[in-house]
N, C-alpha and C positions, 0 to 999 in steps of 0.2 A: 504493500500500500504506500509506504514512504517513497519507494522507487517510482511509483506511478505519479505521485504528487510532484516529486522533483523533476521528472521528465516533462510533465505538463507545464510546470513553471518555466523550464528552459525553452520549451517550444513557444510559449507566450512571449518571452523576452526576445526570441529570434524573429517572430512574425510581427511584433508590435510596431517596429518602424515601417513595415510595409503598409499596415492598415492605418497608421497615423498620418501618412503623407498622401496627398491627392495626386493622381496622375493627370494633371490638368493640361489643357491646351491654352494658347495665348492668342488673343485678338490683336489687331494692329494698334488699337487704342490702349492696350495694356490690361485688358480684362482677362483674368485667369478663370477658366471654367472646366467643369467635368460633368458630362451628361450621363445619367443613368436611364437607359432606354426601357420603354415599355413595349408591349406587343402591338401597340397601335400603329397603323400606317397613315393616320390622319395628320398630315404635316401642317404646321402653322405657316400661313402666307401673309404677306403685307395686305392690310385692310381687314383681315380676320378679326373677330372679337374673341378674346380669350378670357377665361375665368381661371384664377390661380390663387393658391395659398403661398405665403412665404414667411420665412423667419429671418430676421436681420440681427446680426451679431457684430461685435467689435472683434479686433484681432486676438484679444485675450479670451475670446469665447463668452463674453458677457452678452446675454440676450437683450436687445434694445427694443424689438417689436416683433409681434407675431399675429398674423391674421387668424390663426387658429383660436384666438381668444375672442374674435368678433365675427367678421364675415369675410369670405374670399373676395379678392379684388377682381374687377372687370375692367378691361380696357381694350382699345383698338390698336392693333399693331401698325406702326408707321415706319417709313424709312428713317434710319438714324439721322439725327439733326445736329448732334454735338458729340464731343469726345466722351468716351465712357458711357454711351447711351446703351441701355439694356436691350434696345430694339435689335441690335445686331446679334444678340444671343437668342432672343425669342424665335427668330426665323430659322434657327437650327433645330428647334424642338418639335415634338409631336404631342398629341393628346395623351395625357397620363405620364409623360416623361417627367423626371426630376432633374434638377441641375444644381450644382454647387458653384458659386460665383464669388470671386474676390476682385474688388474694384479699388483702384487708387483714389483715396479721398480727395486729393488735390485736383485730379482730373474731373471727378464727379462734381465738385463745387466751382469749377472754373466759370467765372462770370456770375456766380451765385454766392459769393463770399459772405454776404450779409446773413445767409441762412446756415452757415457752417457752424456746428456746435464747437465750443471752445475746447472740449476734451479731445477733439480729433487733431492730433499732432501732425505736423508736416511730414509727409512720407508714409503716413499710416494708411491702412486699407480697411474696407468694410466687407463683411462676409454675408452672402445671401444664400439661403436654401429655398428653392422655388419648386412647387409642384403644380403642373398644368392640369387643371381639373376638367376643362371643357374648351373645345375649339369650335367656333361657329362662323359661318359666312355672315356678312352684314344682313342679308335677307333673312336668314334663320334667326338672328338676334332680334331683328325688328319684329318678326312674327311673334317670337316669344314675349317680347316686351309689350306688344299690343294686347296680347291675351292677358298678361299680368295686370295691365292698366285697366282693362275692361272689368276684370274680377275685382280690382280695388274700388272702382267706381260703383259697382253693384253693392259691395259691402257698405260703402259710405252712404248711398241712398237708403239702404235698409236701416242703417243706424239712425239717420235723420227721421225716417218714417216711424220706426219703432218707438222713438222717444218724443214724437210729435213736436219736433223743433221747427222754429220759424227763423232761421238765421239770415244774415246778410251775406251775399256772395260778392266778393271783390273781383276786380278785373284780373288779378294775378291767379285766382283760383282759391284764395283763402276763404274758409267758411267761418264767419264771425258771429258769435252769439253773446249778447250782453246779458250777464247773469246777476249783476247788482248795479243799479243806476246811481249816478251822483251828479250834482250840479257844479262840480269842480271844473277847473280849467283843463283843457287838453294840451298835451305836450306838442311843442313845435320842433322842427329839425334843429339839432344842436343842443336841445335840452337834455339834462341828465335825469333819468327816471330811476326810482327805487321800487323794486317789485318783489313779490313772493310768487312762486310758480310751482306747479305740479304737472309733470309730463306723464301721459299714459297712452295706452293703445285703445282702440275702439272697444275691445272686450273688457276694459276697466283695469287691466294690469298696469300698475304704476312702475315706471323705470327710472325716474329721477325727480327730485324735489329740492327746494331750498328750505323746506320746513322740517326741522329735526324730528318733531313728533310723528310726522308722516313717514319720514325715512325709517324710524324705529318700527313703526306699525307694519311697513311693507318689507322689512328686512333689507334695507338698502344702505344702512349706515356705512360710510367709508372712513376708515381710520385716518385721523389727521385732518379731515375736512371740517371747516368751520361753517356751520349752518346759519342762515340769516338772510335778510333781503340782499339781492344783488343789484348793482347799479351799472348803467352804461348810457352812452349818448345815443339818441334816436335820430334817424333821418340822415345819417352820414355814411351809410354803407358799412357800418362797423359790425353788423350782425346779419343773419340771413333775412331775406325779404319779409317772410310772414311775421316775424317778431316785430320788425319796424312798422309794417303796415297795420298790424293788429293793435299794437300799443298806442299808435297815434290816433286810433279811433276811440280810445278810452278817455275817461275823465279821471282826475285825481280822486282817490278813494273809491273808485268803481272796481268791479270785477268782470271778467269776460272769459269765454271759452274760445280758444283758437283751434279750429279743426284744420289740420294742415295735410293736404295730399302730398304724395311723394314727388309729384311733378314740380313742386316749389320747395322741396326739402332735400331728402337724401336719396331719392330716386332708385337707381339700379344698385347702389352700393349699400343702402340701409344705414343703420345707426348702431355701431357697436354690436353687441350680441343680442340686443333687445328688439330693435326695429328691423325686421326683415326687409329685403329689397321690395320695392313697390308696395309700401305699407303706409296708410294714413295714420297719423298720431294726433294726440290732443294736448294742448297746453292750457291749463287753467291758471289765469293770471289775476293778481290783485295789484293795482297800481297804487302804491302807498304814498308816494311823494314825487313832485316834479321840482327840479332845481334849474333855474335859469343860468346860462353861462355868465361868468364875470365880465364886466366891460373890458374891452380891449385896452391894453396899456399903450401909452404913447411911446413910440419907438424912434430912436435917433435914425434919421434917414441916411446917415453916413455908413450905417452898418447893414449888411445884407442878411436877411432872415433865411436860415436854412432849415427846412422841415426834415425831421428825422423819421425813422420807420417805427415809432413806438405804437402806431395804430394796431399792429399785430404783435402778438407775443412770440418773440423769437428767443426765449431763454433756452439754455442747453438741454432740450428734451431730445428724445431719440431722433436720429437723423432721417428717419422715415418721413417726417413731415416735409423735408426739403426735397424728397424724391418724387413728389406728386406730379411734377411736370412731365415725367414720362412713365409714371406708374398708374395713372387713372384717366378715365374718360369723363368729361364734364357732364354731370347729370342735367344741366340746363339746356343741353342740345335739343331736347324735344321742343321747348318753348321758343328757342332762338333759331331753330332750323339749321344749326351748323355746329361743328365741333370746334372748340376753342384751340387756338395755336398754343400748344403746351410749352413753347419756348418764351411766351409772353409773361414777363415777371408780374405784370399787373393782374394777370389771371391767377398766377401761382400763389401769390401771397395771401389772398383771402381764403383759398382752399387750405393752406397750411393751418390757418387759425380754426377753420371749421372742423377739420379732422382732429386738431388738438383738443377742441371742446368735446367732440364726439367720443374720442378714444381715451384720452389721458385724464380728463377731469373725473 
């Protein structure tokens, strides 16, 4: 028995270096990769829509993000547009393939230095493990999406009818229901509002709230989170459209129910592990207080005012947020009739913040 144990130990020591090292290939832009093939023959082509899970790690094997904790990602494959673009890897894969990828952080953030986390040292690399779950043509994806949206609309109409609601329908698609009236003033663009909220699904399942007693009741308490009213400026594109639109329809001290279809919220991607793709959700809001902006200070005209990027939170959170330019398809494409240019930083920055709120809060 001792001889068997000793022999096994020696064999493990001998083969450990073989299994600890990847037999990777190298792209021209410096991406290292190793593909683990499936039995599928369905290859990924440019313009295909792919659904995939991925885990992101640092060089020292610390996990930074995993879609397995929320929802798989869905995106459209495009021709590579920049150095270290994962598109050049995706077109090498098939449905159900897995791939190990190592990317130079410096190349990845070339031109996007503002979003580079401080813990990524010069010359460091990021590691991704990606599993391709589904490959669809554009036509197949659109058909699937249309079916899902029709089902969502049917469920929404049934919810409104079953609860005998008489809501207001806004131009964007928001369904607004005033639940407690007030004679107070309404917020104007630029005002800071203080609110309490509770977010739930049409079936009543609560998945987020600013009220601690509600969080305890629903088993949603997050360690380290401070519960209480949240505040933000309205009307300056600092939050997603239905929040802005709905709250500016409210008066101070009033309450309302915002019923938000996926077409103006999280669409094909969903929201974390709670809101599935193409799912309508509800936000019950109480507008506690409105604060007007302070008068503008007199500025010496000899000095140039430089606006910084504090509108969006770019603290050193997982680098996943800064990869959205080539890892996601914009869900607003249905209403705008086009796919956003993912190299456009003005498009990228709001999405960084939305996903930050959806996944990391």
